[in-house]
BALOBA-1460 file (C-alpha; in Angstrom, 3 decimals):
// residues 350
<rec num="1" residu="h" x="193.762" y="209.805" z="130.952"/>
<rec num="2" residu="g" x="194.209" y="206.792" z="133.070"/>
<rec num="3" residu="e" x="197.151" y="204.577" z="134.885"/>
<rec num="4" residu="g" x="200.175" y="203.261" z="133.020"/>
<rec num="5" residu="g" x="199.011" y="200.589" z="130.378"/>
<rec num="6" residu="a" x="200.137" y="197.308" z="129.236"/>
<rec num="7" residu="d" x="197.831" y="195.825" z="126.564"/>
<rec num="8" residu="i" x="195.034" y="197.196" z="124.405"/>
<rec num="9" residu="e" x="192.426" y="195.413" z="122.631"/>
<rec num="10" residu="i" x="189.834" y="197.018" z="120.211"/>
<rec num="11" residu="t" x="186.089" y="195.482" z="119.855"/>
<rec num="12" residu="s" x="185.564" y="194.471" z="116.214"/>
<rec num="13" residu="d" x="183.322" y="197.058" z="115.381"/>
<rec num="14" residu="g" x="185.615" y="199.893" z="116.708"/>
<rec num="15" residu="k" x="183.446" y="201.035" z="119.442"/>
<rec num="16" residu="i" x="185.086" y="199.836" z="122.729"/>
<rec num="17" residu="a" x="188.589" y="199.956" z="123.547"/>
<rec num="18" residu="l" x="190.045" y="198.135" z="126.219"/>
<rec num="19" residu="l" x="193.091" y="199.429" z="128.569"/>
<rec num="20" residu="m" x="195.161" y="196.992" z="130.780"/>
<rec num="21" residu="t" x="196.733" y="198.736" z="133.287"/>
<rec num="22" residu="q" x="199.442" y="196.836" z="135.126"/>
<rec num="23" residu="r" x="202.372" y="197.521" z="137.264"/>
<rec num="24" residu="t" x="205.140" y="195.638" z="135.907"/>
<rec num="25" residu="n" x="207.537" y="196.142" z="138.620"/>
<rec num="26" residu="p" x="205.857" y="197.176" z="141.793"/>
<rec num="27" residu="g" x="207.432" y="200.417" z="143.037"/>
<rec num="28" residu="q" x="209.400" y="200.658" z="139.921"/>
<rec num="29" residu="q" x="206.963" y="202.486" z="137.942"/>
<rec num="30" residu="t" x="205.622" y="204.905" z="140.301"/>
<rec num="31" residu="i" x="207.256" y="207.698" z="142.143"/>
<rec num="32" residu="d" x="205.016" y="207.433" z="145.115"/>
<rec num="33" residu="n" x="203.517" y="204.587" z="147.166"/>
<rec num="34" residu="p" x="202.430" y="202.313" z="144.576"/>
<rec num="35" residu="l" x="199.524" y="200.981" z="146.969"/>
<rec num="36" residu="a" x="198.307" y="204.566" z="147.387"/>
<rec num="37" residu="r" x="197.492" y="204.690" z="143.444"/>
<rec num="38" residu="a" x="194.588" y="203.730" z="141.899"/>
<rec num="39" residu="p" x="193.577" y="199.918" z="141.561"/>
<rec num="40" residu="r" x="195.079" y="198.601" z="138.491"/>
<rec num="41" residu="g" x="192.548" y="196.672" z="136.038"/>
<rec num="42" residu="i" x="190.879" y="197.419" z="132.896"/>
<rec num="43" residu="d" x="189.553" y="200.784" z="131.582"/>
<rec num="44" residu="v" x="186.583" y="199.911" z="129.394"/>
<rec num="45" residu="v" x="186.986" y="202.951" z="126.989"/>
<rec num="46" residu="d" x="183.768" y="204.087" z="124.640"/>
<rec num="47" residu="v" x="185.528" y="205.530" z="121.549"/>
<rec num="48" residu="s" x="182.380" y="205.484" z="119.285"/>
<rec num="49" residu="d" x="183.114" y="209.101" z="118.974"/>
<rec num="50" residu="p" x="186.925" y="209.174" z="118.830"/>
<rec num="51" residu="a" x="187.284" y="212.487" z="119.570"/>
<rec num="52" residu="h" x="185.704" y="212.417" z="122.700"/>
<rec num="53" residu="p" x="186.419" y="209.261" z="124.429"/>
<rec num="54" residu="k" x="184.790" y="208.473" z="127.542"/>
<rec num="55" residu="l" x="185.112" y="205.908" z="130.530"/>
<rec num="56" residu="a" x="182.229" y="203.382" z="130.279"/>
<rec num="57" residu="s" x="183.220" y="201.150" z="133.349"/>
<rec num="58" residu="f" x="186.532" y="200.010" z="135.503"/>
<rec num="59" residu="f" x="187.122" y="196.416" z="135.924"/>
<rec num="60" residu="p" x="189.339" y="196.026" z="139.031"/>
<rec num="61" residu="l" x="191.923" y="193.111" z="139.189"/>
<rec num="62" residu="p" x="194.413" y="192.286" z="142.010"/>
<rec num="63" residu="i" x="196.974" y="193.300" z="142.909"/>
<rec num="64" residu="n" x="199.073" y="194.621" z="140.135"/>
<rec num="65" residu="g" x="196.621" y="194.163" z="137.180"/>
<rec num="66" residu="p" x="196.320" y="192.579" z="134.014"/>
<rec num="67" residu="h" x="199.361" y="192.231" z="131.427"/>
<rec num="68" residu="t" x="197.599" y="191.072" z="128.427"/>
<rec num="69" residu="a" x="193.977" y="190.338" z="126.932"/>
<rec num="70" residu="h" x="192.579" y="189.021" z="123.741"/>
<rec num="71" residu="y" x="189.192" y="189.546" z="122.507"/>
<rec num="72" residu="h" x="186.881" y="187.575" z="120.207"/>
<rec num="73" residu="r" x="183.371" y="187.884" z="119.002"/>
<rec num="74" residu="e" x="181.603" y="184.957" z="117.974"/>
<rec num="75" residu="p" x="179.255" y="184.745" z="115.305"/>
<rec num="76" residu="d" x="176.205" y="185.291" z="117.465"/>
<rec num="77" residu="g" x="177.765" y="188.440" z="118.580"/>
<rec num="78" residu="r" x="179.021" y="187.385" z="121.881"/>
<rec num="79" residu="e" x="182.072" y="189.232" z="122.965"/>
<rec num="80" residu="i" x="184.379" y="187.156" z="124.980"/>
<rec num="81" residu="v" x="187.455" y="188.474" z="126.625"/>
<rec num="82" residu="a" x="190.523" y="186.404" z="128.176"/>
<rec num="83" residu="i" x="192.434" y="188.534" z="130.474"/>
<rec num="84" residu="d" x="195.899" y="187.233" z="131.638"/>
<rec num="85" residu="t" x="196.940" y="188.537" z="135.038"/>
<rec num="86" residu="y" x="199.890" y="187.912" z="137.454"/>
<rec num="87" residu="d" x="201.674" y="189.641" z="139.985"/>
<rec num="88" residu="l" x="205.649" y="189.538" z="139.978"/>
<rec num="89" residu="v" x="207.824" y="189.756" z="142.882"/>
<rec num="90" residu="t" x="210.534" y="191.941" z="142.947"/>
<rec num="91" residu="d" x="213.863" y="192.462" z="144.616"/>
<rec num="92" residu="p" x="213.392" y="195.565" z="146.958"/>
<rec num="93" residu="t" x="217.151" y="196.367" z="146.448"/>
<rec num="94" residu="s" x="217.761" y="195.462" z="142.820"/>
<rec num="95" residu="g" x="214.317" y="195.855" z="141.558"/>
<rec num="96" residu="a" x="215.053" y="192.502" z="139.567"/>
<rec num="97" residu="i" x="212.283" y="190.208" z="139.219"/>
<rec num="98" residu="v" x="212.565" y="187.071" z="140.942"/>
<rec num="99" residu="a" x="209.272" y="185.079" z="141.068"/>
<rec num="100" residu="a" x="205.695" y="185.494" z="139.847"/>
<rec num="101" residu="n" x="202.979" y="185.353" z="142.856"/>
<rec num="102" residu="p" x="201.222" y="181.849" z="142.489"/>
<rec num="103" residu="g" x="198.212" y="183.375" z="144.189"/>
<rec num="104" residu="t" x="197.239" y="185.739" z="141.589"/>
<rec num="105" residu="q" x="198.236" y="184.385" z="138.170"/>
<rec num="106" residu="r" x="195.278" y="183.190" z="136.139"/>
<rec num="107" residu="v" x="193.224" y="183.816" z="133.104"/>
<rec num="108" residu="y" x="189.884" y="185.642" z="133.551"/>
<rec num="109" residu="l" x="187.001" y="184.401" z="131.258"/>
<rec num="110" residu="t" x="184.849" y="187.154" z="130.724"/>
<rec num="111" residu="e" x="181.854" y="188.378" z="128.677"/>
<rec num="112" residu="l" x="181.988" y="192.037" z="127.260"/>
<rec num="113" residu="l" x="178.417" y="193.370" z="127.948"/>
<rec num="114" residu="r" x="176.900" y="196.301" z="126.220"/>
<rec num="115" residu="d" x="173.161" y="197.445" z="127.064"/>
<rec num="116" residu="t" x="171.416" y="200.432" z="128.610"/>
<rec num="117" residu="a" x="173.798" y="199.996" z="131.602"/>
<rec num="118" residu="g" x="176.913" y="200.913" z="129.473"/>
<rec num="119" residu="a" x="179.568" y="198.661" z="128.390"/>
<rec num="120" residu="r" x="181.278" y="196.377" z="130.902"/>
<rec num="121" residu="l" x="183.159" y="192.970" z="131.579"/>
<rec num="122" residu="q" x="181.506" y="190.495" z="133.394"/>
<rec num="123" residu="v" x="183.566" y="187.120" z="134.708"/>
<rec num="124" residu="r" x="182.232" y="184.025" z="133.531"/>
<rec num="125" residu="g" x="184.679" y="181.655" z="134.410"/>
<rec num="126" residu="v" x="188.400" y="181.056" z="135.515"/>
<rec num="127" residu="y" x="191.195" y="178.972" z="134.088"/>
<rec num="128" residu="e" x="194.375" y="178.376" z="136.130"/>
<rec num="129" residu="v" x="197.283" y="176.013" z="136.051"/>
<rec num="130" residu="k" x="197.280" y="175.091" z="140.051"/>
<rec num="131" residu="d" x="200.493" y="173.046" z="140.211"/>
<rec num="132" residu="l" x="203.510" y="174.549" z="141.572"/>
<rec num="133" residu="p" x="205.891" y="174.890" z="139.657"/>
<rec num="134" residu="p" x="209.790" y="173.072" z="139.900"/>
<rec num="135" residu="q" x="212.642" y="175.118" z="141.661"/>
<rec num="136" residu="g" x="213.550" y="177.993" z="139.284"/>
<rec num="137" residu="k" x="210.932" y="177.649" z="137.337"/>
<rec num="138" residu="e" x="207.574" y="180.217" z="137.159"/>
<rec num="139" residu="y" x="204.068" y="179.395" z="136.209"/>
<rec num="140" residu="f" x="201.950" y="182.312" z="134.855"/>
<rec num="141" residu="p" x="199.647" y="183.059" z="131.846"/>
<rec num="142" residu="h" x="201.709" y="185.899" z="129.828"/>
<rec num="143" residu="d" x="199.416" y="186.052" z="126.746"/>
<rec num="144" residu="s" x="196.388" y="184.008" z="125.017"/>
<rec num="145" residu="f" x="194.335" y="183.643" z="122.029"/>
<rec num="146" residu="i" x="190.977" y="182.397" z="121.433"/>
<rec num="147" residu="e" x="189.347" y="180.872" z="118.184"/>
<rec num="148" residu="r" x="186.860" y="178.503" z="117.287"/>
<rec num="149" residu="h" x="188.636" y="175.340" z="116.040"/>
<rec num="150" residu="p" x="187.798" y="174.913" z="112.406"/>
<rec num="151" residu="l" x="187.711" y="171.206" z="112.638"/>
<rec num="152" residu="t" x="186.538" y="170.184" z="115.786"/>
<rec num="153" residu="g" x="183.896" y="173.458" z="116.603"/>
<rec num="154" residu="k" x="184.907" y="173.974" z="119.901"/>
<rec num="155" residu="l" x="185.606" y="177.348" z="121.561"/>
<rec num="156" residu="l" x="189.687" y="177.028" z="122.410"/>
<rec num="157" residu="l" x="191.439" y="179.100" z="124.445"/>
<rec num="158" residu="y" x="195.605" y="178.809" z="123.826"/>
<rec num="159" residu="v" x="197.820" y="180.025" z="126.717"/>
<rec num="160" residu="a" x="201.538" y="180.901" z="126.573"/>
<rec num="161" residu="y" x="201.907" y="179.973" z="130.120"/>
<rec num="162" residu="w" x="205.783" y="180.790" z="130.560"/>
<rec num="163" residu="d" x="207.607" y="177.608" z="131.982"/>
<rec num="164" residu="a" x="204.291" y="175.551" z="132.008"/>
<rec num="165" residu="g" x="204.383" y="175.666" z="128.538"/>
<rec num="166" residu="v" x="201.304" y="175.916" z="125.839"/>
<rec num="167" residu="r" x="198.189" y="175.080" z="127.559"/>
<rec num="168" residu="i" x="195.087" y="174.432" z="125.286"/>
<rec num="169" residu="v" x="191.546" y="174.692" z="127.064"/>
<rec num="170" residu="d" x="188.114" y="174.221" z="125.982"/>
<rec num="171" residu="i" x="186.029" y="177.191" z="126.853"/>
<rec num="172" residu="t" x="182.539" y="175.948" z="124.839"/>
<rec num="173" residu="d" x="181.064" y="176.658" z="128.477"/>
<rec num="174" residu="l" x="182.752" y="179.898" z="129.874"/>
<rec num="175" residu="t" x="181.782" y="178.721" z="133.253"/>
<rec num="176" residu="q" x="183.542" y="175.486" z="133.085"/>
<rec num="177" residu="p" x="187.089" y="175.690" z="131.236"/>
<rec num="178" residu="v" x="188.467" y="172.408" z="130.890"/>
<rec num="179" residu="e" x="192.256" y="171.901" z="129.789"/>
<rec num="180" residu="i" x="192.700" y="169.362" z="127.002"/>
<rec num="181" residu="a" x="196.346" y="169.563" z="126.414"/>
<rec num="182" residu="a" x="199.650" y="170.927" z="128.128"/>
<rec num="183" residu="y" x="202.379" y="171.065" z="125.733"/>
<rec num="184" residu="q" x="206.017" y="171.404" z="127.088"/>
<rec num="185" residu="d" x="208.369" y="169.880" z="124.358"/>
<rec num="186" residu="f" x="210.607" y="172.804" z="122.942"/>
<rec num="187" residu="a" x="213.593" y="170.937" z="121.767"/>
<rec num="188" residu="p" x="216.238" y="171.654" z="120.705"/>
<rec num="189" residu="s" x="215.666" y="174.769" z="123.067"/>
<rec num="190" residu="k" x="216.317" y="173.932" z="126.672"/>
<rec num="191" residu="l" x="213.823" y="176.678" z="127.770"/>
<rec num="192" residu="a" x="210.057" y="177.373" z="127.908"/>
<rec num="193" residu="a" x="209.322" y="180.922" z="128.874"/>
<rec num="194" residu="m" x="206.313" y="180.971" z="126.682"/>
<rec num="195" residu="h" x="205.405" y="184.628" z="125.888"/>
<rec num="196" residu="d" x="203.192" y="184.382" z="122.558"/>
<rec num="197" residu="v" x="200.837" y="181.921" z="121.205"/>
<rec num="198" residu="k" x="198.690" y="182.246" z="117.967"/>
<rec num="199" residu="t" x="197.060" y="180.094" z="115.775"/>
<rec num="200" residu="f" x="197.558" y="179.842" z="111.620"/>
<rec num="201" residu="p" x="194.279" y="181.645" z="110.050"/>
<rec num="202" residu="f" x="194.197" y="178.891" z="107.510"/>
<rec num="203" residu="l" x="194.692" y="175.020" z="107.339"/>
<rec num="204" residu="v" x="197.803" y="174.216" z="105.930"/>
<rec num="205" residu="n" x="197.234" y="172.084" z="102.622"/>
<rec num="206" residu="g" x="193.659" y="172.282" z="103.517"/>
<rec num="207" residu="t" x="193.630" y="169.688" z="106.407"/>
<rec num="208" residu="m" x="196.204" y="170.733" z="109.073"/>
<rec num="209" residu="h" x="195.746" y="173.094" z="111.883"/>
<rec num="210" residu="v" x="198.751" y="174.678" z="113.224"/>
<rec num="211" residu="t" x="199.792" y="176.441" z="116.201"/>
<rec num="212" residu="a" x="202.818" y="178.935" z="116.689"/>
<rec num="213" residu="a" x="204.661" y="179.483" z="120.077"/>
<rec num="214" residu="a" x="207.109" y="181.213" z="121.365"/>
<rec num="215" residu="p" x="209.456" y="182.471" z="124.242"/>
<rec num="216" residu="e" x="210.802" y="185.306" z="125.954"/>
<rec num="217" residu="i" x="214.198" y="184.784" z="127.068"/>
<rec num="218" residu="v" x="216.151" y="187.446" z="129.769"/>
<rec num="219" residu="t" x="219.591" y="185.431" z="129.787"/>
<rec num="220" residu="a" x="220.448" y="182.568" z="128.435"/>
<rec num="221" residu="p" x="223.255" y="180.490" z="126.297"/>
<rec num="222" residu="e" x="220.897" y="180.355" z="123.646"/>
<rec num="223" residu="h" x="218.311" y="182.757" z="121.810"/>
<rec num="224" residu="g" x="215.165" y="180.867" z="121.728"/>
<rec num="225" residu="q" x="212.817" y="179.742" z="118.665"/>
<rec num="226" residu="i" x="209.290" y="179.631" z="117.500"/>
<rec num="227" residu="t" x="207.896" y="176.362" z="117.406"/>
<rec num="228" residu="f" x="205.060" y="174.882" z="115.103"/>
<rec num="229" residu="l" x="202.772" y="172.542" z="116.350"/>
<rec num="230" residu="d" x="200.054" y="170.360" z="114.854"/>
<rec num="231" residu="t" x="196.952" y="170.985" z="116.367"/>
<rec num="232" residu="t" x="194.508" y="169.263" z="114.195"/>
<rec num="233" residu="d" x="193.504" y="167.024" z="117.136"/>
<rec num="234" residu="p" x="193.747" y="170.268" z="119.742"/>
<rec num="235" residu="a" x="193.895" y="167.519" z="122.522"/>
<rec num="236" residu="h" x="196.980" y="166.024" z="120.847"/>
<rec num="237" residu="p" x="199.428" y="168.664" z="119.809"/>
<rec num="238" residu="k" x="202.502" y="167.366" z="118.026"/>
<rec num="239" residu="k" x="205.735" y="169.126" z="116.912"/>
<rec num="240" residu="l" x="206.230" y="169.832" z="113.244"/>
<rec num="241" residu="g" x="209.045" y="172.127" z="113.494"/>
<rec num="242" residu="y" x="211.011" y="175.000" z="114.734"/>
<rec num="243" residu="w" x="212.837" y="178.043" z="113.517"/>
<rec num="244" residu="s" x="215.914" y="179.953" z="115.325"/>
<rec num="245" residu="m" x="217.679" y="183.172" z="114.637"/>
<rec num="246" residu="p" x="220.548" y="182.299" z="112.249"/>
<rec num="247" residu="g" x="223.991" y="182.636" z="114.170"/>
<rec num="248" residu="e" x="225.286" y="181.486" z="117.571"/>
<rec num="249" residu="a" x="224.258" y="184.460" z="119.581"/>
<rec num="250" residu="v" x="223.598" y="184.054" z="123.018"/>
<rec num="251" residu="v" x="221.132" y="186.370" z="125.200"/>
<rec num="252" residu="d" x="223.283" y="188.194" z="127.569"/>
<rec num="253" residu="a" x="223.732" y="191.455" z="129.010"/>
<rec num="254" residu="p" x="223.576" y="194.023" z="127.738"/>
<rec num="255" residu="f" x="222.186" y="192.640" z="124.621"/>
<rec num="256" residu="l" x="218.640" y="190.793" z="124.010"/>
<rec num="257" residu="f" x="218.144" y="188.386" z="121.053"/>
<rec num="258" residu="s" x="214.963" y="186.950" z="122.053"/>
<rec num="259" residu="p" x="211.559" y="186.554" z="120.142"/>
<rec num="260" residu="h" x="208.851" y="188.643" z="121.758"/>
<rec num="261" residu="v" x="205.496" y="189.532" z="119.856"/>
<rec num="262" residu="f" x="204.840" y="188.194" z="116.711"/>
<rec num="263" residu="d" x="202.342" y="187.689" z="113.964"/>
<rec num="264" residu="v" x="201.117" y="185.059" z="111.514"/>
<rec num="265" residu="d" x="199.436" y="185.716" z="107.843"/>
<rec num="266" residu="t" x="197.204" y="184.048" z="105.667"/>
<rec num="267" residu="r" x="199.819" y="182.530" z="103.614"/>
<rec num="268" residu="g" x="202.004" y="180.877" z="106.717"/>
<rec num="269" residu="n" x="204.526" y="183.814" z="106.697"/>
<rec num="270" residu="v" x="205.349" y="184.791" z="110.444"/>
<rec num="271" residu="v" x="207.016" y="188.251" z="111.494"/>
<rec num="272" residu="i" x="208.834" y="188.402" z="114.524"/>
<rec num="273" residu="g" x="209.715" y="191.454" z="116.968"/>
<rec num="274" residu="h" x="213.024" y="190.246" z="118.193"/>
<rec num="275" residu="y" x="214.305" y="192.715" z="120.572"/>
<rec num="276" residu="h" x="218.260" y="193.472" z="119.934"/>
<rec num="277" residu="a" x="217.919" y="191.459" z="116.660"/>
<rec num="278" residu="g" x="215.495" y="193.738" z="115.153"/>
<rec num="279" residu="v" x="212.576" y="192.630" z="112.740"/>
<rec num="280" residu="w" x="212.656" y="188.719" z="111.146"/>
<rec num="281" residu="l" x="210.477" y="187.610" z="108.188"/>
<rec num="282" residu="l" x="210.258" y="183.950" z="107.855"/>
<rec num="283" residu="d" x="208.107" y="181.752" z="105.473"/>
<rec num="284" residu="a" x="206.433" y="178.956" z="107.672"/>
<rec num="285" residu="s" x="203.946" y="177.670" z="105.260"/>
<rec num="286" residu="d" x="205.626" y="174.387" z="105.430"/>
<rec num="287" residu="p" x="205.971" y="174.585" z="109.103"/>
<rec num="288" residu="t" x="208.182" y="171.307" z="109.217"/>
<rec num="289" residu="n" x="210.932" y="173.304" z="107.673"/>
<rec num="290" residu="a" x="210.344" y="177.413" z="108.609"/>
<rec num="291" residu="t" x="213.020" y="179.444" z="106.678"/>
<rec num="292" residu="t" x="214.390" y="183.021" z="106.603"/>
<rec num="293" residu="l" x="212.935" y="185.543" z="104.337"/>
<rec num="294" residu="g" x="214.322" y="188.724" z="105.393"/>
<rec num="295" residu="y" x="215.065" y="190.926" z="108.245"/>
<rec num="296" residu="y" x="215.496" y="194.497" z="109.346"/>
<rec num="297" residu="f" x="217.361" y="196.160" z="112.003"/>
<rec num="298" residu="p" x="215.461" y="199.911" z="112.846"/>
<rec num="299" residu="h" x="218.273" y="202.687" z="112.595"/>
<rec num="300" residu="e" x="216.660" y="205.668" z="112.499"/>
<rec num="301" residu="e" x="218.571" y="208.067" z="114.933"/>
<rec num="302" residu="r" x="216.937" y="209.384" z="117.593"/>
<rec num="303" residu="p" x="218.896" y="212.560" z="118.825"/>
<rec num="304" residu="g" x="220.061" y="212.414" z="122.619"/>
<rec num="305" residu="y" x="219.248" y="208.593" z="123.090"/>
<rec num="306" residu="h" x="222.187" y="206.883" z="124.168"/>
<rec num="307" residu="g" x="220.656" y="203.445" z="124.785"/>
<rec num="308" residu="t" x="221.253" y="200.259" z="122.989"/>
<rec num="309" residu="q" x="219.221" y="200.032" z="119.452"/>
<rec num="310" residu="p" x="217.583" y="198.589" z="118.228"/>
<rec num="311" residu="n" x="215.288" y="197.082" z="120.768"/>
<rec num="312" residu="v" x="211.924" y="195.808" z="118.956"/>
<rec num="313" residu="w" x="209.331" y="195.044" z="120.928"/>
<rec num="314" residu="g" x="206.460" y="193.515" z="118.261"/>
<rec num="315" residu="a" x="205.601" y="193.410" z="114.573"/>
<rec num="316" residu="r" x="202.603" y="192.697" z="112.666"/>
<rec num="317" residu="f" x="201.357" y="192.215" z="109.327"/>
<rec num="318" residu="f" x="198.940" y="195.251" z="107.970"/>
<rec num="319" residu="h" x="197.563" y="195.704" z="104.623"/>
<rec num="320" residu="g" x="200.540" y="194.081" z="103.015"/>
<rec num="321" residu="l" x="203.183" y="195.810" z="105.292"/>
<rec num="322" residu="v" x="204.838" y="195.087" z="108.184"/>
<rec num="323" residu="v" x="204.544" y="197.160" z="111.485"/>
<rec num="324" residu="a" x="207.138" y="197.285" z="113.919"/>
<rec num="325" residu="t" x="207.615" y="199.100" z="117.129"/>
<rec num="326" residu="d" x="211.208" y="199.926" z="118.191"/>
<rec num="327" residu="g" x="211.595" y="201.257" z="121.517"/>
<rec num="328" residu="p" x="214.316" y="203.462" z="121.149"/>
<rec num="329" residu="t" x="213.407" y="205.284" z="117.561"/>
<rec num="330" residu="g" x="209.454" y="204.757" z="117.396"/>
<rec num="331" residu="l" x="206.941" y="202.888" z="114.940"/>
<rec num="332" residu="y" x="208.233" y="201.823" z="111.539"/>
<rec num="333" residu="f" x="206.087" y="200.818" z="108.409"/>
<rec num="334" residu="l" x="208.165" y="198.439" z="106.576"/>
<rec num="335" residu="r" x="207.335" y="197.212" z="102.603"/>
<rec num="336" residu="p" x="208.874" y="193.750" z="102.060"/>
<rec num="337" residu="d" x="210.772" y="193.713" z="98.610"/>
<rec num="338" residu="a" x="208.852" y="192.242" z="95.567"/>
<rec num="339" residu="g" x="208.532" y="188.523" z="95.734"/>
<rec num="340" residu="l" x="209.769" y="187.950" z="99.494"/>
<rec num="341" residu="l" x="206.628" y="186.902" z="100.502"/>
<rec num="342" residu="g" x="207.028" y="183.706" z="98.321"/>
<rec num="343" residu="s" x="209.683" y="181.539" z="97.915"/>
<rec num="344" residu="a" x="212.963" y="183.717" z="97.994"/>
<rec num="345" residu="p" x="216.386" y="183.696" z="99.211"/>
<rec num="346" residu="v" x="217.022" y="185.634" z="102.339"/>
<rec num="347" residu="g" x="217.057" y="189.402" z="101.577"/>
<rec num="348" residu="n" x="216.126" y="192.593" z="103.306"/>
<rec num="349" residu="v" x="212.782" y="194.127" z="104.357"/>
<rec num="350" residu="s" x="213.365" y="197.826" z="103.288"/>
């Protein structure tokens, strides 16, 4: 039992779970004074005996806690966790998000230590964009991804830093993170709002390293895009191409047509949780010309529910299937039609 959760990470051996606890909208998610509740942070939970999980340690973070984290294990056994934290400022009357607190947005670079004292997180370094954003923009790290770059050998952190774009940071020395690239060209979209970033788990054509990044758009005269970058030289990323949902839909109340959480497989396929637009599957094996493969709109009835659906939060690849989370109706396991993950025309994910 813990405070309301945001993200969850599991260690590679399945023995430790990291539960991020965050007040996304201070005061809205609690029925009493949020300052009177337990501090927010990360519950480090020992799940080596899944029937009897137990709290190993707690890692507090100001003020409203962490939103996301990314776990990475090095070949030498070192376990690194990048923790993305920020506090949103809300309108006290409407509860609407109006800003992000510049004083608490940062990425904590931590190590997960396991010894006789138990499992615990220890801060080794901190990365943050210290520039103040232009009027009407917000800088905060929404999500991050760690990998050892297959061509340079450097340990790199890729950060979806909202309106600050995609930031690439050399964290080979965790205590001295060094930003090596700041990428902000997401044309033809006029927006940044970078929400999610991941690298392809293979080299395209055996030579090219590719990074994918996508926004989360609340309201706009467009519906956003996933952008593909050549990061073969991570210090000098170059745009390869982009994919945007077909049609002329815009992000406007009450609908939300925006990418959210996506995943990339070892063949260059990408699956996207696209809120009210459902689940979209594309072939990005040629990142200069990503093409739509299929789509699915969660449709199971939820008795007594009267909200807008579908409302897909995220999608992942899992043992040849697609797993998608639809807020109104539940968890879906989808099997792509035969041949859909190759060169195929647009079809359904059934």
